[in-house]
N, C-alpha and C positions, 0 to 999 in steps of 0.2 A: 351601178347607181351613179348619177351625175353629181357634180359638186353642189348643185342647187336642186332642191326638191320641194315639192308642194305636198304638204301633209294636211289631211282633213280630220285626222283622229288625234286626240291629245294635243290640241292646239295651244293650250296655255294662254288663252285670252286674245289670240290673234284672229283676224278676220278670215273666213274660209277662203282658201286659195292664195293667201299671202305667202310669198316666197320665203323660204327659210334656208339656212345653211347650217350644217352640223360642224361645230367647232369645239375645241377643247379650251376651256378657260379655267383659271383658278376659281374655286368656289366663291370667294369674296367678290370677284369681278362678275361672275355669272349671276349672283344674287342681285347686285345693283342693276345689271342689264335687264333682268327679269322685272324688277320693280319699275324701271324706266318704261318698259313695254306695257306694263299694267297701268301705269299712271298713278302708282301708289307712293311715290316719293313725298316726303314731308319737307318743309323748309329746313335747310341746314343739313340734309342727309348727304348731299354730294360734298359739301364742305367737310363733313366728318369722314367720309370715305377717302378723300384726298388729303386729310389731315391739315386742312387749311384753317388758320385762325382768322375769324371774321373781324375780330376787334383789333384795331391798331391803336395802341395807347400812345397818345401824345399829350403832354400837359403844358400849361402855361402858368406863370406865377399869378396868384390871386392876392391882391392887396388886402390886408386885414381890416382896414377901415373903408367905408364907402366914400365915394367922391361926391361932394356937394355940387348940385347943379345951380345953386344960388350963391350965397356968400361963401367964399373959399374957407376951408378949414385946414389947420396945420396937418401936414403929412406925417404918418407914423413911420418909424424907422424899421419896421419889420413887415414881413409878408406872411399871409396865411398859408395853409397847405396848398400844393399845386392843384389847379383846376383841370380836370379831365372832361373834355366836351362830350366824349362818348358816355361817360357816367352821368353827365348833366342832362343830355338830350335823349338818350336811348335806354329804355328799360327792357325791351325785348328785341335784340338785334335781328333775329330771323324774321320778325314780323314788322319791321320798321323800314320805311322808305321816305324819300323826300320828293316834293313836287313844287314847281315854281308857280306862284300865284299870278293870275292876270285878272284884270277888271277891277272895278271899284265897289262892288256890292258888299264887301266886308270891311270897308274903311272904319266903320264905327267900332269894330272889334279889334282894331289895330293891325289888320291884315291889308297890306298895300301891294299894288302891282310890282312885280320883281322880287318880292319877299319869297323865301323858301319855307314851305310848311313841312314840318316833321309829322308824319302820319304813322300811327300804330294800328295795324290790322288786328292785333290780338284783343283789342278792347271792344266791348259791345257799346253801341251808342246809348246815351242816356239823355233824358230831357234837359236841354240847355247846353249840351256840349256842341263843339264845332266839328263837323264831319266833312270828309271827302265822299261825295255820293256820285253814283252813276245813274242818270235818269234818261231813259230812252237813248242810250248810246252816247250821252254827253256828260262830261265831268263837271261838277260844281262844288264849291266849298260854301257851306251855309251853316247856320245854327239849327240844330235838330230839335224840333218841338213835337211833343206828343199831345194832341188835343182830342176832344171828344169825337170829332169826325175822322180822326186818323193822324197821319204824319204830315207836318208842315215844315218846309225848309225856309227858315227866316233869314232874310237879308239884313245886314247891319248898316244900311244906307237907305234913307227915306225915298230916294229916287228909284229904288228897285222894289218890285212887288214880291211878296212871299210866294213860294211855290207849294201849292197843295198837291200832295201825291195821290192821284186817283188809284183805285184798286187795280185797274187793268193796265197800269203803266209798268214798264220794265224798270224797276227801281232796286238799287242795291247800295248799301253803305259799305264803302271800301275800307274805311278806317276812321279813327278819331284823331283829329289834329291836336297834338300835344304841345307843340312849340312852333314859333316862327322865327326865322333869321332874317334880319334886314341888313343890307349892305348900303353904305353911304358913298 
């Protein structure tokens, strides 16, 4: 028997004729390899396998009193508990990602070109939320509206038309936009 063989019986999810190789692996490694081949890994499985901590905690001091944007107020001599941006922005780490915003269609919602949107894929869209959607292969960020005729993606800028989603279009909501980060 050669080192590489083609098996047609007991294929374990492989395509007929796909080359295989018999190797000895620790059961833990073999299980992960099998799940990779089957495509059954869930978000975070590889991180757990390699014992990788996804969350890197870094905090910054948070002042106990707000800073007035109008008339100056006296500063307090103490700080509140440290602020962890992971805790503030991310509720589900394995389902959260960021995307840079381009275009002006969402200016009325406070989303401007160059901002970074924090998107949570674990949340289902609801009427009035802001979503990252994929329409016929193109990404867009819009307000999600459920109307009698179906789904409408609403722009927050009068210069842009709303997008009515036809039933035959390739449409998918990739996640709900939870936060935006703006750099000056």
